Structure formats: structure tokens, C-alpha cells
C-alpha positions as a LaTeX table, in Angstrom:
\begin{tabular}{lrrr}
\hline
Residue & $x$ (\AA) & $y$ (\AA) & $z$ (\AA) \\
\hline
Met1 & 0.84 & 10.12 & 73.35 \\
Gln2 & 2.54 & 7.50 & 71.30 \\
Cys3 & 2.97 & 7.26 & 67.52 \\
Arg4 & 3.94 & 4.07 & 65.74 \\
His5 & 4.47 & 2.78 & 62.22 \\
Pro6 & 1.26 & 1.02 & 61.07 \\
Glu7 & 3.00 & $-2.03$ & 59.60 \\
Thr8 & 6.08 & $-2.59$ & 61.75 \\
Glu9 & 4.50 & $-1.30$ & 65.01 \\
Gln10 & 7.83 & 0.45 & 65.71 \\
Val11 & 7.28 & 3.38 & 68.08 \\
Thr12 & 8.42 & 6.64 & 66.49 \\
Ile13 & 7.65 & 9.10 & 69.31 \\
Thr14 & 6.39 & 9.02 & 72.89 \\
Val15 & 5.38 & 12.13 & 74.83 \\
Thr16 & 3.85 & 12.14 & 78.31 \\
Ala17 & 1.78 & 14.78 & 80.07 \\
Ser18 & $-0.24$ & 15.11 & 83.25 \\
Thr19 & $-3.68$ & 16.62 & 83.57 \\
Asn20 & $-4.36$ & 19.77 & 85.53 \\
Ser21 & $-6.92$ & 19.96 & 88.36 \\
Thr22 & $-9.79$ & 20.05 & 85.85 \\
Gly23 & $-8.60$ & 17.03 & 83.87 \\
Tyr24 & $-7.14$ & 18.85 & 80.87 \\
Tyr25 & $-3.62$ & 18.41 & 79.53 \\
His26 & $-1.42$ & 19.98 & 76.88 \\
Met27 & 1.56 & 18.53 & 75.05 \\
Leu28 & 3.80 & 19.59 & 72.20 \\
Ile29 & 4.39 & 16.96 & 69.53 \\
Glu30 & 7.10 & 17.88 & 67.04 \\
Gly31 & 7.11 & 16.80 & 63.41 \\
Asp32 & 4.49 & 15.53 & 61.02 \\
His33 & 3.15 & 12.04 & 61.70 \\
Glu34 & 0.90 & 11.59 & 58.66 \\
Asn35 & 1.86 & 7.98 & 58.01 \\
Glu36 & 1.74 & 6.86 & 61.63 \\
Ile37 & $-0.88$ & 5.76 & 64.12 \\
Cys38 & $-0.88$ & 8.20 & 67.04 \\
Glu39 & $-2.88$ & 7.61 & 70.21 \\
Thr40 & $-3.26$ & 9.08 & 73.66 \\
Tyr41 & $-3.28$ & 6.48 & 76.44 \\
Leu42 & $-4.23$ & 6.38 & 80.08 \\
Ile43 & $-1.23$ & 5.56 & 82.24 \\
Lys44 & $-1.76$ & 6.39 & 85.91 \\
Ser45 & $-4.42$ & 8.23 & 87.85 \\
Pro46 & $-3.40$ & 10.75 & 90.51 \\
Lys47 & $-6.37$ & 9.57 & 92.59 \\
Glu48 & $-5.82$ & 6.23 & 94.27 \\
Asp49 & $-9.57$ & 5.65 & 94.73 \\
Cys50 & $-10.24$ & 6.32 & 91.02 \\
Ser51 & $-7.51$ & 4.49 & 89.14 \\
Glu52 & $-9.15$ & 1.67 & 87.20 \\
Ile53 & $-8.62$ & 1.81 & 83.42 \\
Pro54 & $-11.91$ & 0.87 & 81.72 \\
Thr55 & $-11.84$ & $-1.95$ & 79.18 \\
Glu56 & $-15.49$ & $-3.00$ & 78.83 \\
Gly57 & $-18.25$ & $-1.96$ & 76.46 \\
His58 & $-17.76$ & 1.24 & 74.49 \\
Thr59 & $-15.03$ & 2.55 & 76.77 \\
Lys60 & $-11.51$ & 2.97 & 75.49 \\
Glu61 & $-8.11$ & 3.11 & 77.13 \\
Ser62 & $-6.76$ & 5.11 & 74.18 \\
Ser63 & $-7.84$ & 7.70 & 71.63 \\
Arg64 & $-6.44$ & 8.16 & 68.13 \\
Val65 & $-5.29$ & 11.60 & 67.06 \\
Thr66 & $-4.33$ & 12.72 & 63.55 \\
Leu67 & $-1.00$ & 14.57 & 63.77 \\
Thr68 & $-0.42$ & 16.03 & 60.33 \\
Ser69 & $-1.02$ & 19.33 & 58.58 \\
Asn70 & $-1.84$ & 17.44 & 55.37 \\
Asn71 & $-5.44$ & 16.54 & 56.21 \\
Gly72 & $-7.51$ & 19.69 & 55.77 \\
Ile73 & $-7.72$ & 20.54 & 59.49 \\
Ala74 & $-6.87$ & 24.21 & 60.01 \\
Gly75 & $-4.41$ & 25.17 & 62.74 \\
Lys76 & $-1.90$ & 23.15 & 64.70 \\
Asn77 & $-4.02$ & 22.19 & 67.72 \\
Arg78 & $-5.57$ & 18.75 & 67.92 \\
Glu79 & $-7.92$ & 17.29 & 70.51 \\
Ser80 & $-8.19$ & 13.77 & 71.79 \\
Asn81 & $-11.48$ & 12.13 & 72.74 \\
Ala82 & $-12.10$ & 12.09 & 76.47 \\
Leu83 & $-10.56$ & 9.25 & 78.46 \\
Phe84 & $-11.34$ & 8.51 & 82.09 \\
Phe85 & $-10.51$ & 6.34 & 85.06 \\
Leu86 & $-13.11$ & 4.49 & 87.13 \\
Thr87 & $-13.50$ & 3.70 & 90.80 \\
Lys88 & $-13.33$ & 0.02 & 91.76 \\
Lys89 & $-17.03$ & 0.04 & 92.62 \\
Ala90 & $-19.59$ & 2.33 & 91.00 \\
Ala91 & $-21.70$ & 4.60 & 93.19 \\
Pro92 & $-25.44$ & 3.85 & 92.99 \\
Glu93 & $-26.25$ & 7.43 & 91.97 \\
Cys94 & $-24.22$ & 6.95 & 88.76 \\
Gln95 & $-26.64$ & 4.45 & 87.22 \\
Gln96 & $-28.36$ & 7.02 & 84.98 \\
Glu97 & $-25.03$ & 8.40 & 83.76 \\
Phe98 & $-23.85$ & 4.90 & 82.86 \\
Lys99 & $-27.09$ & 4.27 & 80.95 \\
Glu100 & $-26.61$ & 7.49 & 78.95 \\
Met101 & $-23.02$ & 6.53 & 78.13 \\
Glu102 & $-24.25$ & 3.03 & 77.18 \\
Tyr103 & $-21.75$ & 1.63 & 79.66 \\
Leu104 & $-24.08$ & $-1.16$ & 80.69 \\
Pro105 & $-21.68$ & $-3.94$ & 81.84 \\
Glu106 & $-21.05$ & $-2.09$ & 85.10 \\
Leu107 & $-24.75$ & $-1.81$ & 85.98 \\
Lys108 & $-24.66$ & $-5.28$ & 87.54 \\
Asp109 & $-22.14$ & $-3.91$ & 90.08 \\
Ile110 & $-24.38$ & $-0.92$ & 90.84 \\
Asn111 & $-27.43$ & $-3.10$ & 91.42 \\
Gln112 & $-25.49$ & $-5.24$ & 93.90 \\
Ala113 & $-24.25$ & $-2.22$ & 95.87 \\
\hline
\end{tabular}
């Protein structure tokens, strides 16, 4: 997680976390970051065979998170949109999943497999 000033791009806080065996993570971010842009980023996969950071289509390498109590969201917990790593070459049986996710640029690789 990294927060930065929207105009100067100066980083105000950086916190790292690792996922558990099911892909979930938890981190404590101190302070209110209402006037900052805060995003979770992919850094490194624990699986060598699944370590590609997606950059095509609708996929994202980061997810914005609002970290303030001044926005009408009850409670202190916030959730980030799901982020994921890819294998270097897609398995043929994943074609339907990619279609549903509208991740179509990779379908050419599946069809050549």
C-alpha cells in the first residue's frame, strides 16, 4: 500500500504485507489519508511459475483504496479490489474464465497452445 500527494506525487506512507495461503492479506495503516491517493500494488509473487504482473486489457497492477473516516463508510476496515499474478502461458482450460473476465488479449496465446 502506498499513499501519495495528488499534486506533488510525494509518497506519504508505504506499508507492505504478504498474502496468506488463500491469497488474503491484512495491514494496519495509521492516520487519515483523505487528501491522498492510496493504492495497493502487486510486488512479488511467492510462486515462481505464476509471477507475471498483468498490464493488458481491464487488468490492473494496482487498486485504489479510500483511507479516511470522513467519507460516510462505517467502520475502520477497507477492502481493495482483487489483484492477481499470471502464469507466463495461459492453460487452455482457462479460456472461458478469460472470456468472462473480458481479458481477451491473452486468448491468442491460449489458441496457440
